[in-house]
C-alpha positions as CSV (number, residue, x, y, z in Angstrom):
1,M,-56.0,61.2,48.9
2,S,-54.6,59.5,51.9
3,D,-51.6,60.5,54.0
4,S,-50.0,57.2,52.8
5,D,-50.5,58.5,49.7
6,L,-49.3,61.7,50.2
7,S,-46.1,60.5,51.9
8,S,-45.3,58.2,48.6
9,S,-45.9,61.4,46.4
10,S,-43.1,62.5,44.5
11,T,-43.3,66.3,44.9
12,T,-42.4,68.8,47.2
13,L,-44.3,70.9,49.6
14,L,-44.4,73.6,46.4
15,C,-42.0,72.9,43.7
16,P,-41.7,70.2,41.5
17,E,-38.8,69.4,39.5
18,D,-40.2,71.5,36.5
19,P,-41.6,74.3,38.4
20,P,-44.5,76.6,37.4
21,S,-43.8,80.0,35.9
22,W,-44.1,82.8,38.3
23,D,-46.5,84.3,36.4
24,A,-49.0,87.5,37.8
25,G,-51.9,85.1,38.1
26,T,-49.2,82.5,40.6
27,W,-47.4,85.7,42.4
28,P,-49.0,88.8,41.9
29,P,-47.1,91.9,42.2
30,S,-48.2,94.2,45.3
31,D,-50.1,97.5,44.1
32,R,-48.6,99.2,47.6
33,S,-45.6,100.9,47.5
34,I,-42.7,99.5,50.0
35,P,-42.9,102.4,51.8
36,S,-47.1,101.5,52.3
37,L,-46.2,98.0,53.4
38,L,-43.9,98.8,55.8
39,D,-46.0,101.0,57.4
40,S,-49.0,98.6,57.6
41,E,-47.4,95.3,58.5
42,P,-47.4,95.8,62.3
43,H,-51.4,95.7,61.9
44,H,-51.3,92.3,60.1
45,M,-49.1,90.2,62.7
46,P,-50.1,88.7,65.9
47,Q,-49.7,90.6,69.5
48,S,-46.3,91.4,70.6
49,D,-46.6,88.4,73.3
50,Y,-47.5,85.9,71.3
51,L,-44.2,84.1,70.8
52,H,-43.2,84.3,74.7
53,R,-46.5,82.6,75.2
54,F,-45.1,79.6,73.3
55,H,-42.2,80.2,74.9
56,D,-43.3,80.2,78.4
57,R,-45.4,76.8,77.6
58,S,-48.8,79.4,78.2
59,L,-49.4,78.1,74.5
60,D,-49.3,74.9,73.2
61,V,-46.7,74.0,70.2
62,A,-47.9,70.9,69.4
63,S,-51.4,71.9,68.7
64,R,-50.6,75.4,66.7
65,Q,-48.1,72.8,64.9
66,D,-50.7,70.1,63.8
67,A,-52.9,73.1,62.4
68,V,-49.7,74.1,60.3
69,N,-49.5,70.9,59.1
70,W,-52.8,70.4,58.0
71,I,-53.3,73.3,56.5
72,L,-50.0,73.2,54.1
73,K,-51.1,69.7,53.5
74,V,-54.5,70.9,52.2
75,H,-52.5,73.6,50.5
76,E,-50.5,71.1,48.8
77,H,-52.9,68.9,47.8
78,Y,-55.0,71.8,45.6
79,R,-51.7,73.4,44.7
80,F,-53.2,76.6,45.9
81,R,-50.7,79.8,45.5
82,P,-48.3,80.2,48.2
83,V,-49.8,83.7,49.6
84,T,-52.9,81.5,50.5
85,A,-51.1,78.6,52.5
86,Y,-49.2,82.3,54.1
87,L,-52.6,84.4,54.8
88,S,-54.5,81.2,56.3
89,V,-51.5,80.7,58.9
90,N,-51.6,84.6,59.4
91,Y,-55.1,84.5,60.4
92,L,-54.7,81.6,62.6
93,D,-51.9,83.2,64.1
94,R,-53.7,86.6,64.4
95,F,-56.7,85.2,66.1
96,L,-54.9,82.3,69.0
97,S,-52.9,85.5,69.6
98,S,-56.4,87.5,71.1
99,H,-58.1,85.1,72.2
100,S,-58.6,81.6,74.5
101,L,-59.2,78.2,73.0
102,P,-60.5,75.7,75.3
103,R,-57.8,72.7,76.1
104,G,-58.4,69.3,76.0
105,Y,-60.9,69.3,73.2
106,G,-59.5,69.0,69.4
107,W,-62.4,70.5,67.6
108,P,-62.1,74.0,68.4
109,L,-58.4,74.6,66.8
110,Q,-59.8,72.4,63.9
111,L,-62.6,74.6,63.2
112,L,-60.5,77.4,63.6
113,S,-58.0,76.1,60.9
114,V,-60.4,75.2,58.5
115,A,-62.3,78.7,59.0
116,C,-58.9,80.7,58.2
117,L,-58.1,78.4,55.2
118,S,-61.5,79.3,54.0
119,V,-61.5,82.6,54.2
120,A,-57.7,82.8,52.5
121,V,-58.8,80.4,49.5
122,K,-61.9,82.6,49.2
123,L,-59.8,85.7,48.7
124,E,-56.8,84.5,46.5
125,E,-58.2,81.6,44.8
126,T,-60.0,81.7,41.2
127,E,-61.6,78.3,41.8
128,V,-62.5,77.5,45.6
129,P,-63.3,74.1,46.8
130,L,-66.3,73.5,48.2
131,L,-65.8,73.6,52.1
132,L,-66.4,70.1,52.7
133,D,-64.2,69.1,50.2
134,L,-61.5,71.2,52.2
135,Q,-61.5,68.9,55.2
136,L,-59.0,66.3,53.9
137,F,-57.0,64.0,55.5
138,E,-59.3,62.0,57.6
139,P,-59.7,64.7,59.9
140,Q,-61.6,63.9,63.7
141,F,-64.5,66.3,63.2
142,M,-66.4,67.1,60.0
143,F,-67.8,70.6,59.9
144,E,-70.9,72.0,58.4
145,N,-71.1,74.5,56.2
146,R,-72.9,77.1,58.5
147,T,-71.1,76.2,61.5
148,I,-67.4,76.5,59.2
149,G,-69.4,80.2,58.3
150,R,-69.9,81.4,61.5
151,M,-66.4,80.8,62.3
152,E,-65.1,82.5,59.5
153,V,-67.1,85.7,60.3
154,M,-65.9,85.5,64.1
155,V,-62.1,85.6,62.6
156,M,-62.6,88.3,60.4
157,A,-64.5,90.1,62.8
158,S,-61.5,89.6,65.3
159,L,-58.9,90.7,62.7
160,K,-61.2,93.9,62.5
161,W,-61.5,92.7,58.7
162,R,-57.8,93.5,57.7
163,M,-57.9,90.2,55.3
164,R,-55.5,91.6,52.8
165,S,-52.4,91.0,55.4
166,V,-48.9,92.6,54.1
167,T,-47.1,89.2,53.5
168,P,-43.3,88.1,52.8
169,F,-44.7,87.7,48.7
170,D,-45.4,91.4,48.7
171,F,-41.6,92.2,49.4
172,V,-39.9,89.6,47.2
173,D,-39.8,91.0,44.1
174,Y,-38.4,94.6,45.1
175,F,-36.0,92.6,47.2
176,A,-34.7,90.5,44.2
177,E,-34.4,93.4,41.9
178,R,-32.3,94.9,44.7
179,I,-29.9,92.3,45.3
180,E,-29.6,92.1,41.0
181,S,-28.8,95.3,41.3
182,F,-25.7,94.3,43.3
183,G,-24.4,91.6,41.4
184,A,-26.9,88.6,42.0
185,R,-27.2,86.5,38.9
186,N,-30.2,84.2,37.4
187,V,-33.0,86.0,40.5
188,S,-35.8,86.6,37.9
189,S,-35.6,83.3,37.2
190,D,-38.4,80.2,38.3
191,R,-36.3,78.4,40.3
192,F,-35.1,81.4,42.5
193,F,-38.4,82.3,43.1
194,C,-39.7,78.7,44.1
195,R,-37.1,78.7,46.4
196,V,-37.5,81.8,48.0
197,S,-41.1,80.3,48.2
198,E,-40.5,77.4,50.3
199,L,-38.2,79.0,52.4
200,I,-41.2,81.3,53.3
201,L,-43.8,78.5,54.2
202,S,-41.1,76.6,55.9
203,T,-40.8,79.2,58.5
204,H,-44.7,78.5,59.5
205,R,-42.8,75.4,61.2
206,V,-40.8,77.2,63.3
207,I,-42.2,79.5,66.1
208,D,-39.4,82.1,66.5
209,F,-40.1,83.5,63.0
210,L,-43.5,85.0,64.7
211,G,-41.2,87.0,66.1
212,F,-40.0,88.6,62.2
213,R,-41.9,91.3,60.4
214,S,-43.4,90.3,56.7
215,S,-40.2,92.9,55.5
216,T,-37.9,91.2,57.6
217,M,-38.8,87.1,56.5
218,A,-38.9,88.4,52.8
219,A,-35.6,89.6,52.9
220,A,-33.9,86.9,54.7
221,A,-35.3,84.0,52.3
222,V,-33.7,86.4,49.5
223,L,-30.4,86.5,50.6
224,C,-30.4,82.9,51.4
225,T,-31.7,81.5,48.2
226,A,-29.4,83.9,46.3
227,R,-26.5,82.9,48.6
228,E,-28.1,78.9,47.7
229,I,-28.4,79.4,44.0
230,A,-27.5,82.6,42.9
231,D,-23.7,83.0,43.7
232,F,-24.2,85.8,45.8
233,S,-23.1,86.7,49.4
234,T,-22.7,89.6,51.3
235,T,-21.7,90.9,54.6
236,V,-24.4,92.5,57.1
237,E,-23.2,96.0,56.8
238,L,-24.2,96.2,53.2
239,Y,-28.0,95.8,54.4
240,P,-29.0,99.1,54.5
241,A,-27.4,100.0,51.2
242,I,-29.2,96.9,49.4
243,F,-32.6,97.6,51.3
244,P,-32.4,101.2,51.6
245,E,-36.1,101.4,53.2
246,M,-35.0,99.3,56.1
247,A,-31.6,100.8,56.9
248,S,-32.5,100.5,60.7
249,H,-33.4,96.9,60.7
250,E,-30.1,95.4,59.0
251,E,-29.1,93.6,62.6
252,K,-33.0,91.8,62.2
253,I,-32.6,90.7,58.7
254,W,-28.9,89.4,59.7
255,R,-30.8,87.4,62.6
256,C,-33.4,85.7,60.6
257,Q,-31.5,85.2,57.4
258,Q,-28.5,82.9,60.4
259,L,-32.6,81.5,61.5
260,M,-33.3,80.4,58.1
261,E,-29.6,79.0,57.5
262,E,-30.0,77.2,60.7
263,Y,-32.9,75.6,60.6
264,M,-34.3,75.6,57.1
265,I,-31.0,75.2,54.6
266,D,-29.8,71.6,55.6
267,A,-33.0,70.9,56.4
268,C,-34.6,71.8,53.5
269,P,-32.4,72.2,50.4
270,P,-33.7,73.3,47.2
271,S,-35.8,71.2,44.7
272,G,-33.7,69.8,41.9
273,L,-30.3,71.2,43.3
274,A,-27.2,69.4,44.0
275,K,-25.1,70.9,46.5
276,D,-22.2,69.1,48.1
277,G,-22.5,68.1,51.6
278,L,-26.2,68.3,51.5
279,E,-28.6,65.3,51.8
280,P,-31.0,65.2,49.0
281,A,-33.9,66.7,49.6
282,P,-37.1,65.1,51.3
283,Q,-39.6,63.7,48.5
284,S,-43.0,64.4,50.0
285,P,-44.8,67.3,51.0
286,S,-44.8,65.3,54.8
287,G,-41.3,64.9,54.5
288,V,-40.8,68.6,53.7
289,L,-42.8,69.6,56.3
290,D,-41.6,67.5,59.3
291,A,-38.0,68.4,57.9
292,A,-39.0,72.0,58.6
293,A,-40.4,71.3,62.0
294,C,-36.9,71.1,63.6
295,G,-37.1,74.6,65.4
296,S,-40.3,74.0,67.0
297,C,-41.4,70.5,67.9
298,G,-37.4,69.6,68.5
299,M,-35.2,70.7,71.6
300,Q,-32.9,72.3,69.7
301,Q,-29.6,74.3,70.3
302,K,-31.3,77.5,70.7
303,P,-29.8,80.8,71.5
304,A,-28.9,82.2,74.2
305,S,-31.5,84.9,74.4
306,Q,-34.4,81.8,73.7
307,E,-35.7,79.2,75.7
308,P,-35.5,75.8,74.4
309,E,-38.9,74.8,73.3
310,S,-41.3,71.8,73.5
311,S,-40.5,68.6,71.8
312,Q,-43.8,67.1,73.3
313,S,-46.4,65.9,70.5
314,E,-50.0,65.8,71.2
315,P,-50.7,62.3,72.8
316,S,-53.2,60.3,71.1
317,S,-56.5,59.8,71.9
318,K,-60.4,58.8,71.3
319,R,-62.3,60.6,69.0
320,H,-63.8,63.3,71.2
321,K,-67.3,65.0,69.9
322,P,-67.8,68.7,71.4
323,N,-70.7,69.2,73.2
324,S,-72.6,71.0,70.8
325,S,-74.3,70.6,67.2
326,T,-71.7,72.7,65.7
327,C,-69.7,69.5,64.1
328,T,-69.9,65.9,63.2
329,D,-67.1,63.9,64.3
330,T,-65.8,61.2,61.7
331,N,-68.2,57.8,63.2
332,G,-71.0,59.7,62.1
333,A,-72.0,61.1,65.6
334,R,-74.3,64.7,65.4
């Protein structure tokens, strides 16, 4: 499937017009308690200075965005579960926050992206494509199985074998039940969970969300979706009552919700829904991804406490061959 085929597809990033049923096989409930998840989530985040390093440009926003874009395209192509895509990017960010990749070469980050996606697929999916078949969309280099395998081990060791990361999806069912008890309607529908999933995965394209915990993003996504399609709105003063386990984080939930509404809602309206004043949703995975990218690749107006981010895309260049036998470029050189 080529990029042009992808662009002409009538599907969105996650949800077609008739969204799938969110059964236990698609979105399994967490077997851990909410307090346990809240205690564990700091161990499954990038290092605390990771976001700042993007803002001061010691890390390249465009390179990370290319990697995320590729992961989400492969995720859409194979119709992987939402948590698979989330884990892939989580592994990528956690690794990059503690390791420096050589600049000026495309293959290290490409190899890392393939390895992170491969580990997540093996962990979450029942049908696992061959490693060769994961390397879609005309990659600059094609990696051998043993090379990807070594990178997978390096990633897992670097992450201290904490691969069962806490994700926003661990909290969504519980948070949806909470807002339902406060009067939200239709929060058990496939459409509701589909929209929540769209918002959560779209946050990968806006680096400012790296500063929020999974629980905070889950709460914000549920609130945004409830406001959009479940006829539910509330005030920040009620957040401690709605989310009692996060009573001290109401300000962070509110900030995250504001970012979602600023960057995500107008750029990526819910699939199959018509709302006054909103443009139609992008009609291809690439369109959704590009629309959702506005916060991390555009020189947008930022909150006063944040610096503007780079809008520079990585310049096009000739294909490079790394000075090792770790991969094969797509021209056939070994």
